[in-house]
Short mmCIF file of the C-alpha atoms (twelve columns), coordinates in Angstrom:
data_MODEL
# 
_entry.id   MODEL 
# 
loop_
_atom_site.group_PDB 
_atom_site.id 
_atom_site.type_symbol 
_atom_site.label_atom_id 
_atom_site.label_alt_id 
_atom_site.label_comp_id 
_atom_site.label_asym_id 
_atom_site.label_seq_id 
_atom_site.Cartn_x 
_atom_site.Cartn_y 
_atom_site.Cartn_z 
_atom_site.pdbx_PDB_model_num 
ATOM 1   C CA . MET A 1   -23.541 -12.669 37.017  1 
ATOM 2   C CA . PRO A 2   -23.682 -9.372  35.461  1 
ATOM 3   C CA . ALA A 3   -21.677 -8.983  32.204  1 
ATOM 4   C CA . ILE A 4   -18.355 -6.869  32.515  1 
ATOM 5   C CA . ARG A 5   -18.585 -3.423  30.530  1 
ATOM 6   C CA . PRO A 6   -15.990 -2.956  27.919  1 
ATOM 7   C CA . THR A 7   -13.578 -0.095  28.821  1 
ATOM 8   C CA . ALA A 8   -11.717 0.084   25.655  1 
ATOM 9   C CA . CYS A 9   -13.029 -0.513  21.898  1 
ATOM 10  C CA . LEU A 10  -11.010 -0.678  18.733  1 
ATOM 11  C CA . VAL A 11  -13.209 0.818   15.476  1 
ATOM 12  C CA . LEU A 12  -11.871 -0.157  12.010  1 
ATOM 13  C CA . ALA A 13  -12.804 2.029   8.932   1 
ATOM 14  C CA . ASP A 14  -14.820 -0.702  7.657   1 
ATOM 15  C CA . GLY A 15  -17.104 -0.326  10.534  1 
ATOM 16  C CA . THR A 16  -15.987 -3.617  12.209  1 
ATOM 17  C CA . VAL A 17  -15.905 -2.938  16.191  1 
ATOM 18  C CA . PHE A 18  -13.976 -5.014  18.624  1 
ATOM 19  C CA . TYR A 19  -14.659 -4.563  22.369  1 
ATOM 20  C CA . GLY A 20  -12.402 -5.205  25.335  1 
ATOM 21  C CA . ARG A 21  -10.516 -4.136  28.271  1 
ATOM 22  C CA . GLY A 22  -8.629  -0.653  28.211  1 
ATOM 23  C CA . PHE A 23  -5.094  -0.502  30.091  1 
ATOM 24  C CA . GLY A 24  -2.487  2.393   29.734  1 
ATOM 25  C CA . ALA A 25  -3.640  5.955   28.992  1 
ATOM 26  C CA . THR A 26  -7.090  6.738   28.592  1 
ATOM 27  C CA . GLY A 27  -8.596  8.717   25.516  1 
ATOM 28  C CA . GLN A 28  -8.345  7.831   21.813  1 
ATOM 29  C CA . THR A 29  -6.037  7.363   18.989  1 
ATOM 30  C CA . VAL A 30  -6.307  7.239   15.201  1 
ATOM 31  C CA . ALA A 31  -3.651  5.344   13.034  1 
ATOM 32  C CA . GLU A 32  -2.904  2.472   10.584  1 
ATOM 33  C CA . LEU A 33  -3.354  -0.930  12.136  1 
ATOM 34  C CA . CYS A 34  -0.572  -3.622  11.599  1 
ATOM 35  C CA . PHE A 35  0.138   -6.909  13.457  1 
ATOM 36  C CA . ASN A 36  3.623   -8.315  14.690  1 
ATOM 37  C CA . THR A 37  4.308   -11.907 14.993  1 
ATOM 38  C CA . ALA A 38  7.389   -11.673 17.363  1 
ATOM 39  C CA . MET A 39  7.023   -13.585 20.533  1 
ATOM 40  C CA . THR A 40  9.347   -11.322 22.608  1 
ATOM 41  C CA . GLY A 41  10.343  -7.774  22.483  1 
ATOM 42  C CA . TYR A 42  7.199   -5.957  23.015  1 
ATOM 43  C CA . GLN A 43  8.764   -3.014  24.762  1 
ATOM 44  C CA . GLU A 44  11.273  -2.584  21.854  1 
ATOM 45  C CA . ILE A 45  8.441   -2.823  19.258  1 
ATOM 46  C CA . MET A 46  6.640   0.119   21.113  1 
ATOM 47  C CA . THR A 47  9.682   2.031   21.026  1 
ATOM 48  C CA . ASP A 48  10.650  1.537   17.534  1 
ATOM 49  C CA . PRO A 49  10.104  4.756   15.720  1 
ATOM 50  C CA . SER A 50  9.488   2.701   12.712  1 
ATOM 51  C CA . TYR A 51  6.056   2.448   14.078  1 
ATOM 52  C CA . ALA A 52  5.013   5.899   14.033  1 
ATOM 53  C CA . GLY A 53  1.414   6.365   12.989  1 
ATOM 54  C CA . GLN A 54  0.678   2.751   13.596  1 
ATOM 55  C CA . ILE A 55  -1.134  0.823   16.115  1 
ATOM 56  C CA . VAL A 56  0.389   -2.857  16.709  1 
ATOM 57  C CA . THR A 57  -1.632  -6.015  16.981  1 
ATOM 58  C CA . PHE A 58  0.312   -8.863  18.960  1 
ATOM 59  C CA . THR A 59  -0.390  -11.993 17.692  1 
ATOM 60  C CA . PHE A 60  1.465   -13.523 20.677  1 
ATOM 61  C CA . PRO A 61  -1.021  -13.808 23.652  1 
ATOM 62  C CA . HIS A 62  1.136   -13.194 26.529  1 
ATOM 63  C CA . ILE A 63  2.202   -9.521  26.483  1 
ATOM 64  C CA . GLY A 64  3.632   -7.838  29.509  1 
ATOM 65  C CA . ASN A 65  4.513   -10.711 31.497  1 
ATOM 66  C CA . THR A 66  8.065   -9.812  31.659  1 
ATOM 67  C CA . GLY A 67  7.246   -6.432  32.585  1 
ATOM 68  C CA . VAL A 68  9.468   -3.245  31.322  1 
ATOM 69  C CA . THR A 69  13.001  -1.888  32.069  1 
ATOM 70  C CA . PRO A 70  14.853  1.244   30.491  1 
ATOM 71  C CA . GLU A 71  17.366  -0.968  29.324  1 
ATOM 72  C CA . ASP A 72  14.944  -2.340  26.635  1 
ATOM 73  C CA . ASP A 73  13.795  1.267   25.336  1 
ATOM 74  C CA . GLU A 74  14.806  1.829   21.554  1 
ATOM 75  C CA . THR A 75  13.774  5.358   22.049  1 
ATOM 76  C CA . ALA A 76  12.918  7.483   25.022  1 
ATOM 77  C CA . ASP A 77  9.193   7.169   24.591  1 
ATOM 78  C CA . PRO A 78  7.069   4.750   23.067  1 
ATOM 79  C CA . VAL A 79  6.385   5.755   19.327  1 
ATOM 80  C CA . ALA A 80  3.763   3.228   18.159  1 
ATOM 81  C CA . GLN A 81  0.218   4.828   18.899  1 
ATOM 82  C CA . GLY A 82  -1.188  1.795   20.627  1 
ATOM 83  C CA . MET A 83  -1.067  -1.804  21.358  1 
ATOM 84  C CA . VAL A 84  -3.804  -4.648  20.851  1 
ATOM 85  C CA . VAL A 85  -3.545  -7.910  22.737  1 
ATOM 86  C CA . ARG A 86  -5.476  -11.078 23.520  1 
ATOM 87  C CA . TRP A 87  -4.810  -11.469 27.343  1 
ATOM 88  C CA . ASP A 88  -4.738  -8.757  29.751  1 
ATOM 89  C CA . PRO A 89  -1.131  -7.873  30.900  1 
ATOM 90  C CA . THR A 90  -0.192  -9.956  33.963  1 
ATOM 91  C CA . GLU A 91  1.890   -9.004  36.947  1 
ATOM 92  C CA . PRO A 92  5.591   -9.039  35.609  1 
ATOM 93  C CA . SER A 93  7.614   -12.140 36.586  1 
ATOM 94  C CA . ASN A 94  11.322  -11.392 35.406  1 
ATOM 95  C CA . TRP A 95  14.425  -10.464 37.255  1 
ATOM 96  C CA . ARG A 96  14.968  -7.543  34.943  1 
ATOM 97  C CA . ALA A 97  11.870  -5.811  35.430  1 
ATOM 98  C CA . MET A 98  11.825  -2.440  36.943  1 
ATOM 99  C CA . GLY A 99  7.619   -1.873  36.414  1 
ATOM 100 C CA . ASP A 100 4.798   -3.047  34.770  1 
ATOM 101 C CA . LEU A 101 3.480   -2.669  31.248  1 
ATOM 102 C CA . PRO A 102 0.143   -1.063  31.896  1 
ATOM 103 C CA . ASP A 103 1.961   1.952   34.217  1 
ATOM 104 C CA . TRP A 104 4.350   2.338   31.498  1 
ATOM 105 C CA . LEU A 105 2.185   2.882   28.678  1 
ATOM 106 C CA . ALA A 106 -0.069  5.256   30.779  1 
ATOM 107 C CA . ARG A 107 3.094   7.468   31.828  1 
ATOM 108 C CA . ARG A 108 3.824   7.702   28.210  1 
ATOM 109 C CA . GLY A 109 0.178   8.165   26.652  1 
ATOM 110 C CA . ARG A 110 -0.303  5.187   24.947  1 
ATOM 111 C CA . ILE A 111 -3.451  3.177   24.935  1 
ATOM 112 C CA . GLY A 112 -3.823  -0.737  25.165  1 
ATOM 113 C CA . ILE A 113 -6.672  -3.165  24.821  1 
ATOM 114 C CA . GLY A 114 -7.072  -6.582  26.011  1 
ATOM 115 C CA . GLY A 115 -9.370  -9.316  25.359  1 
ATOM 116 C CA . ILE A 116 -9.625  -9.218  21.695  1 
ATOM 117 C CA . ASP A 117 -9.438  -11.980 19.285  1 
ATOM 118 C CA . THR A 118 -6.219  -10.994 17.870  1 
ATOM 119 C CA . ARG A 119 -6.320  -14.344 15.305  1 
ATOM 120 C CA . ARG A 120 -9.451  -12.974 13.646  1 
ATOM 121 C CA . LEU A 121 -7.965  -9.367  13.503  1 
ATOM 122 C CA . THR A 122 -4.812  -10.968 12.112  1 
ATOM 123 C CA . ARG A 123 -6.654  -12.555 9.410   1 
ATOM 124 C CA . ALA A 124 -8.784  -9.618  8.660   1 
ATOM 125 C CA . ILE A 125 -5.554  -7.370  7.991   1 
ATOM 126 C CA . ARG A 126 -4.247  -10.265 5.718   1 
ATOM 127 C CA . GLN A 127 -7.120  -10.378 3.673   1 
ATOM 128 C CA . GLN A 128 -8.063  -6.791  3.395   1 
ATOM 129 C CA . GLY A 129 -4.893  -4.997  3.996   1 
ATOM 130 C CA . ALA A 130 -3.523  -2.693  7.040   1 
ATOM 131 C CA . PRO A 131 -7.186  -0.794  7.882   1 
ATOM 132 C CA . HIS A 132 -7.333  2.497   9.395   1 
ATOM 133 C CA . ALA A 133 -8.484  2.216   12.884  1 
ATOM 134 C CA . VAL A 134 -9.198  4.059   16.251  1 
ATOM 135 C CA . LEU A 135 -8.464  2.793   19.485  1 
ATOM 136 C CA . ALA A 136 -10.359 4.222   22.321  1 
ATOM 137 C CA . HIS A 137 -10.243 3.725   26.278  1 
ATOM 138 C CA . ASP A 138 -12.603 4.986   28.586  1 
ATOM 139 C CA . PRO A 139 -13.043 3.472   32.145  1 
ATOM 140 C CA . ALA A 140 -16.468 4.261   32.070  1 
ATOM 141 C CA . GLY A 141 -17.300 2.554   28.812  1 
ATOM 142 C CA . ALA A 142 -18.778 5.313   27.324  1 
ATOM 143 C CA . PHE A 143 -18.028 5.297   23.197  1 
ATOM 144 C CA . ASP A 144 -19.471 7.209   20.595  1 
ATOM 145 C CA . VAL A 145 -19.116 4.398   17.991  1 
ATOM 146 C CA . PRO A 146 -20.349 6.740   14.837  1 
ATOM 147 C CA . ALA A 147 -18.030 9.269   15.836  1 
ATOM 148 C CA . LEU A 148 -14.967 6.911   16.446  1 
ATOM 149 C CA . LEU A 149 -15.977 5.426   12.970  1 
ATOM 150 C CA . ALA A 150 -15.937 8.659   11.298  1 
ATOM 151 C CA . ALA A 151 -12.400 9.505   12.688  1 
ATOM 152 C CA . ALA A 152 -10.946 6.221   11.313  1 
ATOM 153 C CA . ARG A 153 -12.471 6.999   7.813   1 
ATOM 154 C CA . ALA A 154 -11.062 10.318  8.007   1 
ATOM 155 C CA . PHE A 155 -7.505  9.257   8.646   1 
ATOM 156 C CA . PRO A 156 -5.298  10.253  5.741   1 
ATOM 157 C CA . GLY A 157 -3.069  6.781   6.053   1 
ATOM 158 C CA . LEU A 158 0.655   6.572   5.650   1 
ATOM 159 C CA . VAL A 159 1.014   7.177   2.103   1 
ATOM 160 C CA . GLY A 160 2.624   10.365  0.902   1 
ATOM 161 C CA . ARG A 161 3.254   11.054  4.642   1 
ATOM 162 C CA . ASP A 162 6.936   11.982  5.240   1 
ATOM 163 C CA . LEU A 163 7.027   10.542  9.578   1 
ATOM 164 C CA . ALA A 164 10.715  10.780  9.724   1 
ATOM 165 C CA . ARG A 165 10.531  14.395  10.592  1 
ATOM 166 C CA . ASP A 166 8.531   13.714  13.360  1 
ATOM 167 C CA . VAL A 167 11.024  10.915  14.946  1 
ATOM 168 C CA . THR A 168 14.202  12.279  13.932  1 
ATOM 169 C CA . CYS A 169 16.940  14.151  16.212  1 
ATOM 170 C CA . ALA A 170 16.436  17.665  16.618  1 
ATOM 171 C CA . GLN A 171 20.196  18.315  16.308  1 
ATOM 172 C CA . SER A 172 23.197  16.337  15.847  1 
ATOM 173 C CA . TYR A 173 24.900  14.372  18.724  1 
ATOM 174 C CA . ARG A 174 27.840  11.563  19.064  1 
ATOM 175 C CA . TRP A 175 27.069  8.041   20.177  1 
ATOM 176 C CA . ASP A 176 29.626  5.609   22.108  1 
ATOM 177 C CA . GLU A 177 27.640  3.227   23.805  1 
ATOM 178 C CA . MET A 178 28.030  -0.273  22.780  1 
ATOM 179 C CA . ARG A 179 25.702  -3.563  22.850  1 
ATOM 180 C CA . TRP A 180 24.781  -4.921  26.078  1 
ATOM 181 C CA . ALA A 181 27.513  -7.846  27.192  1 
ATOM 182 C CA . TRP A 182 27.993  -9.727  30.422  1 
ATOM 183 C CA . PRO A 183 28.704  -8.737  32.979  1 
ATOM 184 C CA . GLY A 184 29.295  -4.855  32.256  1 
ATOM 185 C CA . GLY A 185 26.198  -4.154  30.349  1 
ATOM 186 C CA . PHE A 186 26.118  -1.295  28.150  1 
ATOM 187 C CA . GLU A 187 29.897  -0.172  28.152  1 
ATOM 188 C CA . ARG A 188 31.091  2.578   26.046  1 
ATOM 189 C CA . ARG A 189 33.525  2.463   23.018  1 
ATOM 190 C CA . GLU A 190 36.973  4.292   23.891  1 
ATOM 191 C CA . GLY A 191 39.880  5.432   21.621  1 
ATOM 192 C CA . PRO A 192 39.829  6.505   18.023  1 
ATOM 193 C CA . GLY A 193 37.337  4.759   15.749  1 
ATOM 194 C CA . LEU A 194 36.034  4.765   12.284  1 
ATOM 195 C CA . ARG A 195 34.269  8.102   11.526  1 
ATOM 196 C CA . VAL A 196 30.661  7.484   10.668  1 
ATOM 197 C CA . VAL A 197 27.969  9.770   9.664   1 
ATOM 198 C CA . ALA A 198 24.383  8.307   10.754  1 
ATOM 199 C CA . VAL A 199 21.443  10.017  9.336   1 
ATOM 200 C CA . ASP A 200 18.399  9.584   11.622  1 
ATOM 201 C CA . TYR A 201 15.208  8.779   9.781   1 
ATOM 202 C CA . GLY A 202 14.193  7.347   13.292  1 
ATOM 203 C CA . ALA A 203 17.294  5.273   14.454  1 
ATOM 204 C CA . LYS A 204 16.744  2.392   17.340  1 
ATOM 205 C CA . ARG A 205 19.542  2.607   19.844  1 
ATOM 206 C CA . ASN A 206 20.569  -1.110  19.125  1 
ATOM 207 C CA . ILE A 207 21.332  0.205   15.710  1 
ATOM 208 C CA . LEU A 208 23.568  2.820   16.885  1 
ATOM 209 C CA . ARG A 209 25.047  0.243   19.470  1 
ATOM 210 C CA . SER A 210 25.873  -2.177  17.020  1 
ATOM 211 C CA . LEU A 211 27.688  0.333   14.991  1 
ATOM 212 C CA . ALA A 212 29.914  1.444   17.806  1 
ATOM 213 C CA . SER A 213 30.503  -2.314  18.799  1 
ATOM 214 C CA . ALA A 214 31.959  -2.510  15.091  1 
ATOM 215 C CA . GLY A 215 34.532  0.109   16.033  1 
ATOM 216 C CA . CYS A 216 32.747  3.191   14.776  1 
ATOM 217 C CA . ASP A 217 32.848  6.671   16.044  1 
ATOM 218 C CA . VAL A 218 29.380  7.753   15.263  1 
ATOM 219 C CA . THR A 219 27.922  11.280  14.587  1 
ATOM 220 C CA . VAL A 220 24.285  11.276  14.459  1 
ATOM 221 C CA . LEU A 221 22.701  13.773  12.196  1 
ATOM 222 C CA . PRO A 222 18.903  14.800  11.568  1 
ATOM 223 C CA . ALA A 223 17.029  13.445  8.687   1 
ATOM 224 C CA . SER A 224 17.049  16.763  6.986   1 
ATOM 225 C CA . ALA A 225 20.875  16.875  6.878   1 
ATOM 226 C CA . THR A 226 22.072  17.824  3.650   1 
ATOM 227 C CA . ALA A 227 25.046  16.490  1.600   1 
ATOM 228 C CA . GLU A 228 27.239  19.625  2.969   1 
ATOM 229 C CA . ASP A 229 26.249  18.655  6.521   1 
ATOM 230 C CA . VAL A 230 27.180  14.984  6.160   1 
ATOM 231 C CA . LEU A 231 30.624  15.538  4.442   1 
ATOM 232 C CA . ALA A 232 31.466  18.419  7.071   1 
ATOM 233 C CA . HIS A 233 32.311  15.688  9.483   1 
ATOM 234 C CA . ASP A 234 34.920  13.991  7.125   1 
ATOM 235 C CA . PRO A 235 33.168  10.795  7.350   1 
ATOM 236 C CA . GLN A 236 34.515  7.395   6.301   1 
ATOM 237 C CA . GLY A 237 31.387  6.153   5.993   1 
ATOM 238 C CA . VAL A 238 27.576  7.031   5.680   1 
ATOM 239 C CA . PHE A 239 24.782  5.196   7.500   1 
ATOM 240 C CA . LEU A 240 21.157  5.455   6.702   1 
ATOM 241 C CA . SER A 241 19.059  4.395   9.570   1 
ATOM 242 C CA . ASN A 242 15.381  2.787   9.882   1 
ATOM 243 C CA . GLY A 243 12.280  5.053   9.955   1 
ATOM 244 C CA . PRO A 244 8.560   5.294   9.117   1 
ATOM 245 C CA . GLY A 245 6.277   6.482   7.016   1 
ATOM 246 C CA . ASP A 246 6.554   6.495   3.105   1 
ATOM 247 C CA . PRO A 247 9.766   6.508   1.654   1 
ATOM 248 C CA . ALA A 248 8.686   8.719   -1.364  1 
ATOM 249 C CA . ALA A 249 7.874   11.354  0.774   1 
ATOM 250 C CA . THR A 250 10.939  11.268  3.003   1 
ATOM 251 C CA . GLY A 251 12.897  10.983  -0.383  1 
ATOM 252 C CA . GLU A 252 11.916  14.502  -1.342  1 
ATOM 253 C CA . TYR A 253 14.638  15.625  0.647   1 
ATOM 254 C CA . ALA A 254 16.774  12.475  1.624   1 
ATOM 255 C CA . VAL A 255 17.157  11.332  -2.206  1 
ATOM 256 C CA . PRO A 256 19.258  14.630  -3.356  1 
ATOM 257 C CA . MET A 257 21.435  14.224  -0.103  1 
ATOM 258 C CA . ILE A 258 22.191  10.867  -0.714  1 
ATOM 259 C CA . GLY A 259 22.614  11.192  -4.485  1 
ATOM 260 C CA . GLN A 260 25.262  13.974  -3.906  1 
ATOM 261 C CA . VAL A 261 27.140  11.797  -1.443  1 
ATOM 262 C CA . LEU A 262 27.233  9.035   -4.122  1 
ATOM 263 C CA . ARG A 263 28.307  11.541  -6.693  1 
ATOM 264 C CA . ASP A 264 31.028  13.709  -4.981  1 
ATOM 265 C CA . THR A 265 32.558  10.795  -2.995  1 
ATOM 266 C CA . ARG A 266 33.396  7.091   -2.947  1 
ATOM 267 C CA . LEU A 267 32.324  6.447   0.660   1 
ATOM 268 C CA . PRO A 268 30.979  3.259   1.809   1 
ATOM 269 C CA . VAL A 269 27.199  3.659   2.342   1 
ATOM 270 C CA . PHE A 270 25.105  1.229   4.442   1 
ATOM 271 C CA . GLY A 271 21.403  1.554   5.029   1 
ATOM 272 C CA . ILE A 272 18.642  -0.478  6.981   1 
ATOM 273 C CA . CYS A 273 14.786  -0.323  6.584   1 
ATOM 274 C CA . LEU A 274 13.984  3.066   5.452   1 
ATOM 275 C CA . GLY A 275 17.571  3.834   4.777   1 
ATOM 276 C CA . HIS A 276 17.358  1.071   2.253   1 
ATOM 277 C CA . GLN A 277 14.409  2.238   0.782   1 
ATOM 278 C CA . MET A 278 16.192  5.880   0.486   1 
ATOM 279 C CA . LEU A 279 19.190  4.209   -1.163  1 
ATOM 280 C CA . ALA A 280 16.998  2.742   -3.569  1 
ATOM 281 C CA . LEU A 281 15.294  5.589   -4.821  1 
ATOM 282 C CA . ALA A 282 18.572  7.446   -4.926  1 
ATOM 283 C CA . LEU A 283 19.717  4.606   -7.378  1 
ATOM 284 C CA . GLY A 284 16.859  4.981   -9.358  1 
ATOM 285 C CA . ALA A 285 14.398  2.427   -8.230  1 
ATOM 286 C CA . LYS A 286 10.696  2.609   -6.649  1 
ATOM 287 C CA . THR A 287 8.937   2.086   -3.776  1 
ATOM 288 C CA . VAL A 288 5.331   0.604   -3.339  1 
ATOM 289 C CA . LYS A 289 2.682   0.245   -0.319  1 
ATOM 290 C CA . MET A 290 2.491   -3.510  0.812   1 
ATOM 291 C CA . ASN A 291 -0.977  -5.198  1.567   1 
ATOM 292 C CA . HIS A 292 -0.110  -5.517  5.352   1 
ATOM 293 C CA . GLY A 293 3.761   -5.246  5.393   1 
ATOM 294 C CA . HIS A 294 6.346   -7.379  7.273   1 
ATOM 295 C CA . HIS A 295 6.437   -7.032  10.785  1 
ATOM 296 C CA . GLY A 296 7.856   -9.845  13.311  1 
ATOM 297 C CA . ALA A 297 11.064  -11.595 14.241  1 
ATOM 298 C CA . ASN A 298 10.711  -14.825 12.225  1 
ATOM 299 C CA . HIS A 299 10.886  -13.249 8.677   1 
ATOM 300 C CA . PRO A 300 13.203  -15.801 6.718   1 
ATOM 301 C CA . VAL A 301 15.443  -13.786 4.041   1 
ATOM 302 C CA . ARG A 302 17.652  -15.521 1.641   1 
ATOM 303 C CA . ASP A 303 21.082  -14.173 0.468   1 
ATOM 304 C CA . VAL A 304 20.990  -14.472 -3.236  1 
ATOM 305 C CA . GLU A 305 24.824  -14.405 -3.629  1 
ATOM 306 C CA . THR A 306 25.639  -17.064 -0.870  1 
ATOM 307 C CA . GLY A 307 22.552  -19.063 -0.715  1 
ATOM 308 C CA . LYS A 308 22.542  -18.535 3.088   1 
ATOM 309 C CA . VAL A 309 19.147  -17.946 4.789   1 
ATOM 310 C CA . GLN A 310 18.662  -15.682 7.965   1 
ATOM 311 C CA . ILE A 311 16.152  -15.333 10.161  1 
ATOM 312 C CA . THR A 312 15.325  -11.742 10.639  1 
ATOM 313 C CA . SER A 313 13.365  -8.948  12.249  1 
ATOM 314 C CA . MET A 314 11.282  -6.854  10.106  1 
ATOM 315 C CA . ASN A 315 9.037   -3.607  10.298  1 
ATOM 316 C CA . HIS A 316 8.047   -2.014  7.074   1 
ATOM 317 C CA . GLY A 317 4.888   -1.417  5.232   1 
ATOM 318 C CA . PHE A 318 6.660   -0.199  1.884   1 
ATOM 319 C CA . THR A 319 8.954   -2.238  -0.276  1 
ATOM 320 C CA . VAL A 320 11.566  -1.440  -2.656  1 
ATOM 321 C CA . ASP A 321 10.124  -2.721  -6.220  1 
ATOM 322 C CA . SER A 322 12.721  -5.185  -7.592  1 
ATOM 323 C CA . GLN A 323 11.551  -4.873  -11.177 1 
ATOM 324 C CA . THR A 324 12.551  -1.285  -11.194 1 
ATOM 325 C CA . LEU A 325 16.292  -1.548  -9.952  1 
ATOM 326 C CA . PRO A 326 18.482  -0.069  -12.609 1 
ATOM 327 C CA . GLN A 327 21.421  -1.580  -14.072 1 
ATOM 328 C CA . GLY A 328 24.279  -1.537  -11.902 1 
ATOM 329 C CA . VAL A 329 22.386  -2.354  -9.119  1 
ATOM 330 C CA . VAL A 330 22.109  -5.957  -7.709  1 
ATOM 331 C CA . GLU A 331 19.384  -7.436  -5.593  1 
ATOM 332 C CA . THR A 332 21.288  -9.110  -2.686  1 
ATOM 333 C CA . HIS A 333 18.394  -10.421 -0.190  1 
ATOM 334 C CA . VAL A 334 14.953  -11.776 -0.940  1 
ATOM 335 C CA . SER A 335 12.138  -12.596 1.542   1 
ATOM 336 C CA . LEU A 336 11.047  -16.128 1.517   1 
ATOM 337 C CA . PHE A 337 7.704   -15.529 2.671   1 
ATOM 338 C CA . ASP A 338 6.607   -13.369 -0.564  1 
ATOM 339 C CA . GLY A 339 9.574   -12.918 -2.610  1 
ATOM 340 C CA . SER A 340 9.838   -9.143  -2.230  1 
ATOM 341 C CA . ASN A 341 13.273  -7.288  -2.281  1 
ATOM 342 C CA . CYS A 342 15.041  -7.347  1.241   1 
ATOM 343 C CA . GLY A 343 18.553  -5.910  0.018   1 
ATOM 344 C CA . ILE A 344 20.618  -4.144  -2.885  1 
ATOM 345 C CA . ARG A 345 24.314  -3.372  -3.721  1 
ATOM 346 C CA . MET A 346 26.112  -1.353  -6.363  1 
ATOM 347 C CA . ALA A 347 27.909  -3.660  -8.439  1 
ATOM 348 C CA . ASP A 348 31.153  -1.533  -8.406  1 
ATOM 349 C CA . ARG A 349 30.991  0.142   -5.136  1 
ATOM 350 C CA . PRO A 350 31.061  -0.563  -1.328  1 
ATOM 351 C CA . VAL A 351 27.385  0.703   -1.232  1 
ATOM 352 C CA . TRP A 352 24.497  -1.491  0.009   1 
ATOM 353 C CA . SER A 353 21.772  -1.837  2.232   1 
ATOM 354 C CA . VAL A 354 19.169  -4.336  3.534   1 
ATOM 355 C CA . GLN A 355 15.218  -4.177  4.485   1 
ATOM 356 C CA . HIS A 356 15.592  -5.882  7.683   1 
ATOM 357 C CA . HIS A 357 16.920  -4.986  11.151  1 
ATOM 358 C CA . PRO A 358 20.275  -6.916  11.532  1 
ATOM 359 C CA . GLU A 359 20.883  -5.715  15.209  1 
ATOM 360 C CA . ALA A 360 17.501  -7.031  16.547  1 
ATOM 361 C CA . SER A 361 18.997  -10.818 16.983  1 
ATOM 362 C CA . PRO A 362 16.153  -13.021 16.045  1 
ATOM 363 C CA . GLY A 363 18.766  -15.443 14.461  1 
ATOM 364 C CA . PRO A 364 20.042  -14.524 17.197  1 
ATOM 365 C CA . MET A 365 23.123  -13.177 15.414  1 
ATOM 366 C CA . ASP A 366 22.624  -14.202 11.628  1 
ATOM 367 C CA . SER A 367 23.010  -10.621 10.414  1 
ATOM 368 C CA . PHE A 368 25.451  -8.870  12.811  1 
ATOM 369 C CA . HIS A 369 28.138  -9.628  10.024  1 
ATOM 370 C CA . LEU A 370 26.532  -6.644  8.246   1 
ATOM 371 C CA . PHE A 371 28.083  -4.154  10.695  1 
ATOM 372 C CA . GLU A 372 31.491  -5.706  10.599  1 
ATOM 373 C CA . ARG A 373 31.184  -5.360  6.652   1 
ATOM 374 C CA . PHE A 374 30.642  -2.061  6.747   1 
ATOM 375 C CA . ALA A 375 33.486  -1.351  9.108   1 
ATOM 376 C CA . THR A 376 35.863  -3.583  6.718   1 
ATOM 377 C CA . ALA A 377 34.816  -1.481  3.748   1 
ATOM 378 C CA . MET A 378 35.854  1.884   5.553   1 
ATOM 379 C CA . ARG A 379 39.042  0.263   6.822   1 
ATOM 380 C CA . ASP A 380 39.659  -1.259  2.930   1 
ATOM 381 C CA . ALA A 381 38.830  2.453   1.626   1 
ATOM 382 C CA . ALA A 382 41.172  4.095   3.802   1 
# 
């Protein structure tokens, strides 16, 4: 039997080339390559704005088998640049499916490659750090590998890049949709609520839904919002969302805003992921690039103050350096994988943040209490 010609290839900046079968859109894309260990939620992962500038390797082999549905999109379109999987996506087998993964990717201009030894690839990422890579899909199997290698080596990487501006909203809007619940699905919050301004560095829909479900009347502002923009809405609390890129780069405009809110008010402030890093920078700490980051839905995080362990969902390539936390800022959560910082709070004010995504339900509800805590802090401050 003649060999099947590869229709896609993944070229790493160190010269390693993986050949496989392409699906989704055709063409090529260049990005940082990471891996995600979650067994479910591939659609949520691909539409998470925190993955801007990245290609995702899925360590779980069966990706695409539950199809796709608009209810699972965290944003309107995929943000991750592409996906790498072990087995080619099969026909979906799930009562919620409204389409299949390859068609969904093709319509949205995202490339996938199957037939890859993802174990080998994951080991390489762990040992050598997240590489720069080019993912190419050509049904004819014509690849100019030297040119692809040059493109991978020319990629500037994520250090020093502000990607929040690329994924934030263009203008402010209100949000009232709550978390999905049987039998009504996504219901709308009604009546007066706690006034929250959510600064969108790449906010996921389920985070906003969780705020609404906690009783919040949410107004979402772009990442570039100033303190004056935030306070003009007379908020009872300020939320700092997740997002992509180098926190130090986004912090050039976000940190002054947060710092002014902290100086001029006593409002409760709650941050998640990039919002956690923004708050840490505003309080005087520093952030650093990780070797391969944390990406998955099985990350154990210990609450330092209670001793409880939560199973969390994470997606970050930078971390807060706990050794730089200033006096008056307390480390509240740490990763049990590597001891890295996963949460902070101010010692004397209702201002805190966590590195993980508490809305993502891997525990499944280990961290939902953080949204209730935020609501309680606003009520107590009223």
